[in-house]
N, C-alpha and C positions, 0 to 999 in steps of 0.2 A: 319142374314135372314133378312128377311121384315117383319117387326113387323105380316101387316095384313095376309102373306103366316103362317109364326110361329104359330097364334093363331088361324087359320083357321083350320091348320092341329092338333092340340093341342086338339078341343073341338071335334074332330075324335077320340082321342087317347084316352081322358079323358070322356066320352060323358056321362059315368053313371055321374059324378059331375058336370056335365056341366062345361062353359066358367062364369066366373065373369065378371064383368062390367069393369073390368080393365084388361082382358085378348080380351074384344071386340073388333076385328076388325073395321078401322076407313070406313065409306062410301065408294065405288068405287070398282073397277075390282079384281077380285079374284080369282083362283082357283078353278073349280067346285069340290068338295071332297066326297065322298059318302062312307057312312059306312057299305051298304047295304050286305057287307060277312061279317059278323064280326068273324066265324071260320076261315077264313085267319088268320096266323100268322108264326112270325118268331122265332128260339131258338137257342141257341149255339148248336152246334156238340161238335166239336174238335179246336185241333189247334195244327199243327204239327211244331213240331222244325226242318225245311226243305228249305233250300234256293231252291230262283227260279232262272230260266233264267231272267234276266232283260229285258226288250224290245226294250231299247240302242241297245244291241245287239241282231239281228234276227228278227229282228221288223216286225210283221205279222205273223212267227214261233209261235205256241203253246209251252205254258207253263206247260201242262196237259193234258194226255192223258185218256179216259175210258179204261179199259179192264178188262171184266169178271166181277167179283163183286171188283175189285180194282178198286184205281186210279192210274197214273205214272207221276211224277212228271220229269218234265227236270227242273234240275237244271244247276248254269253256269259251270260246268265241269262234267256232268256224271247225270244216271238216279236214281230214289227212287220209289219204290212202296212201297202206302197205301193202310190198310185195307178201304174202301170207309166210311164203317159203326164206324169205331173207328178211326181213324187215326192212327192205328198201325202199326210202320215201317216194312215192310213184308223183303227187299231184297235191297240191294243197288248196285250200279254196275256203277265206274268211268271209263270215257270215253279216261283218259288220255290227256285233254286239252279240251280250253273254247270250249262252243257250242256255234255255228254261226245260224245254223236254224234245224229245222228238218221236219218230214211230215206231213202234218194234223193229221191223226189218226192213227191205227194202223189197217191191215189189218187182214181179217177173221181169219188167220192161226197168229196174232200176232206179226208179222214183222212192223217194223218200219226202217226210216234210218236218220239219224244226219249226219249233218258235223261240224269237230269240226277242229278249226284251231286258229291264229292269226288273229283274224278279227276285223276292226274297226266299230262303226256305221258310217251311213252314214244318213246326214239330210233327215227325211222325207219318210228314205227307207230301200231296202236292208243291210247287212253290206256287208264291201267290204274284201279283201284279196287275196294276192299273189297265194297263196294255201292252200287250205284244205284238208282234208281226210274223205271220206264218209263213213260211218260205219252203216253196218244193224244190228239190236238187235231182239232177239229172246225174248220177252217178260215173253212168257212161261217158258224159262230155263233162263232169264235173264242173255243172254250170247249174246255176238259178235259174227255174225256169220260168215261177212266179210270185208274188209276193201278194199279201194284203192284209191289216188291221184287224185285231180282233181284239174284243174286252174281255180283259184279264189273262188267266198262263194257262191254257186248255190242256189236256189230255188229248193225246192224239192217236186214231185207231185208223188203219189203212186194210184194203181189201181189195182187189181186184185193182180198179183206176178210180176209186174212192176212198176219201177222207172224210171223218168225221173228229172233229175238233169242239170238245165240252168242256164248260167251267161255269158251274151255276144254272146262270138265265142263258148264258149265252151256247147254242148249241146249234151246230153248222155241220150241212154234209154237203162236201164240195167235190168236184172234178178235178182228180186229183193229177191230170197233165194240164189241165189247161185254166184250173182256180174256178171254174164259174161253180155259182150254185147250184146244189142236185138236188132241192128240195129239201122242207122242215121234216123232225122226225115225234112232233107234236110233245115234243116236252115243257113242263113248267116248271119254271122258280122252286117250288116245293117238290120237286120228283128228287130221289136219289138217283146217279147214273153211277153206273159200274158198264167200264168195257174190259176185256181181252178176247183175242182168240177171233177176231173181224165179228166179232160180236156185238151189240149194248143192249146191257139188259137196264130196265127201267123200271124201279122200286117207288107205287104210288100209296103214299097211306089211305088207311082207309076201313072201315070194319067190316068185310076183312081186307087185309093190305091185298092190290093187285099188281104181280110182277108182268110185263111184256117187255119179249126180247126181238133185237131187230137186227137182220143182219145187212152189215156195212157195206158191201157193195152193191149188193139191188136195192137195200131199203125198206123191202120186203119186210113184216111182221112173221116170227117162226113161231113166236108162242107167245100165246095171252092168257095168264093162267092167274087164280087164288091160291096166294103164297100158304103155307100149311101153316095153321093158329100156333105152334111152336116156334118160328122162325118169322124174325124181324127180319133184317138189313139183308142182302146179299152184296159179300166184302171180297169177292176174288173169282176171280172165274177160271176153274182149273181144268177143265176141256171144252171146244164148244160142239162137240159133235162125240157123241150126245152132247148137249148143255148140262155143264155140271160145275154148281158153284157152289164153295163156302159161305155161308150167310149165320146168322144170330148175334147175338148179346156180347161182346169182348170184352166189355165190365164182368158180364159174369163167366168172363173166361170158361165159354163154354160156343163150340161152332157145329154147325149140321151142315152134313155133305148132301147136298139136294138136286137130284135128278130133274131137270123142266122137259118135259114132256110136251105134244103137240095143244093140249089140253089141260095139263094137271102139271102139280109138282108135289114132290114126294120126296121125303127124308128116307137115306141111305143106312147113314148110322152119323154117331158124334165123335166128335174129332174135339181135344184143347183145342184152348186156344194158340198156341205157339203154331198151330198149320197155319196162321196167319201169314208168316214170314216164314216156313220152309219152303225146301225145295220141292217143286214140283214136277212130276215126269209123267205121262200119260205114253200107251198103248192103245192099241182099237177098243180094250176092252177092259184095263185097270190102268189106274192112277197110283203114284208113289207118291208120298209125302214123308219126309227126310228134316230130319235136326227140328228147326234152324239151328243151334248150339250144342244140345246134348247127342248122345251116340243114339239114334231111337228109330226107328221108320218102320213106316206098313206101307202094304198096296193092297188098295180096296179094290173089290170089283165095281165098276162102274156098272155095272145091270139090278143087282142087291145088295148091295155096299159089305157082302162077306169080305172078315180078313182074310187074305190069301196068305199069305208073309207078314212077319212082324219081329221085329225084336227093339231090346232096351237093354241098353248095358251102363253101369254104375262107373266104369273108365272108359276112355281118358275123361278129363275136367273138361275140355272143349273140343268139341268136332262140330267142323266146316264144312256139310256137304257141297259137292260142287254139280254133281252129273248125273244120271245113272247111266252104267255100261252092264248091259245085260240082265242079271240077275244080281246085280253089284251096286256099290256106289262110294264113286269116287272122291276124297274128301281129306283135308288137312284136318290131322289132331294132335293135339299137345295140350300146356297148360296156358292157361289166361294169360302169366307172363311171357312165355315164350315166344305164341303166335304173336304176342303184339312186338317182340323183338325180333319178327322175322325168323322161329324156330322152331318147325313141326316136324312130322312126320307124316310124308304123302300115300295114304293107304287105300283099300278097297274092302270092302265091307257087306258081307255077303248078306241078302235081303231075309234069307232062312232062317240063320240063326245069332246074326253079328259079327261073325269070326273076320277078324280084320287079317291082310294081306300085303305087309309093306312093301314100298315099290319105290320109296325115297326119302333121305335123309335132309331136310332142309334146317341143317345143322350153324354153329356159329361160321363165318368166312360162305355161306353160300351164294347162290348164284341170287338169291331173294334178296342180300343185304340186309337191311332194316325194315323191310315192306312191314307195315301193320296185317299181319294176315287173317287175321279178326276180324280186317276190315276188308283187303284186298279180294278176299278166297271168296266172299259169297259176292262177287263182281266177277268172278274167273267164268272163261268159256271155253268149251272145248268145241274147236274146229278142225275138222280132216285129220283127228290125232295130234294135236296142233293145242297145248294149254296155251291160254292168255291172260293176263291179269293187269291191273293197273301197278305201278310201281311205288317207292316209297312219296307220300303226300302227293299223289296222283299226276307228279313229274313223267313220267315217259312209261313204255309199255313193256312187259316181262313176256318172253316167250320159250316153253319149252314143248319138246320132241316128246309124248308119250309111243310107249308100245306096251300094248296091254292083249294079250292070246284072248282068244274067245274062248 
């Protein structure tokens, strides 16, 4: 960790004793750190010895779901339910094979879908497999309610009682309660398919290219538009309502934020290609893009793309945002080597100017142990004031209690 950054944050964490002359940072630029919310804190809650699905298999799929007062961990070969408050194991459901993918969250009825098979990791993307089996699971009864074979290792998206499974030429819309087919989506093998937020965006090459947005729940077409001339493929759904996507050419390191209306699509603003992996948080009329590795964030209007708040800091060396908390972003920060060894500072950074408030020091001998925070923190989730993330080598679940005043 850079001496100036470590010393500055150390002063915040031990403000009662102050900094000695030996700890005092040298002159020069340093991140602005504030202790204006002294009651913000983080404490050890529990650790569960439950294996977690590795991110290399099923990249982008969830590793944990919130369900009622519990959490359900997606393991390498099954599901395990834990009491959210204590970490006590409630039930376990083997799935008979390697978990390749899963729906983002349970439905209101507690249904999820997972794909199981001999899948292999793919560089920077979803896993591949010759065939998998899609299984629908009822979390209330901890049982598989139906299963059916599928060609490939599909992306899975659900809304209401409908499921869409898509992998290349194989795209199906399925009744999530019964497993019965619910009709096709008219997707061809050459089409590019993007899913998120209960919406399927289908991009078809042509002059000009055409985009079609389909609601997963109803199967109805939400919009069919001509893509802006400056935009290539849709890459990531930022918000489903209003439908807003990141689109563009990642090789040229540029992406556009595109608002898709009933009959047209318009570019709101341009961002750099790191936004593809950034933390995304939306409200009814704004979206925040934070990180993914350096301390920078921007809040955009979903109406016209105006930059409402923005910051970029030269330090720390690494910043891993976790979630938005009001007008701030919660995240871990430190040096690359420190985070890899489980050592970092948990902070809140203001979207207004990047000012950081330190709320926890994950130093030597901390509860994180030798967890690689650079790997685990991007997968961390906050559920009802509980911070959860995978433990060392995906061999367990670490839980922390957060106290963050409004």
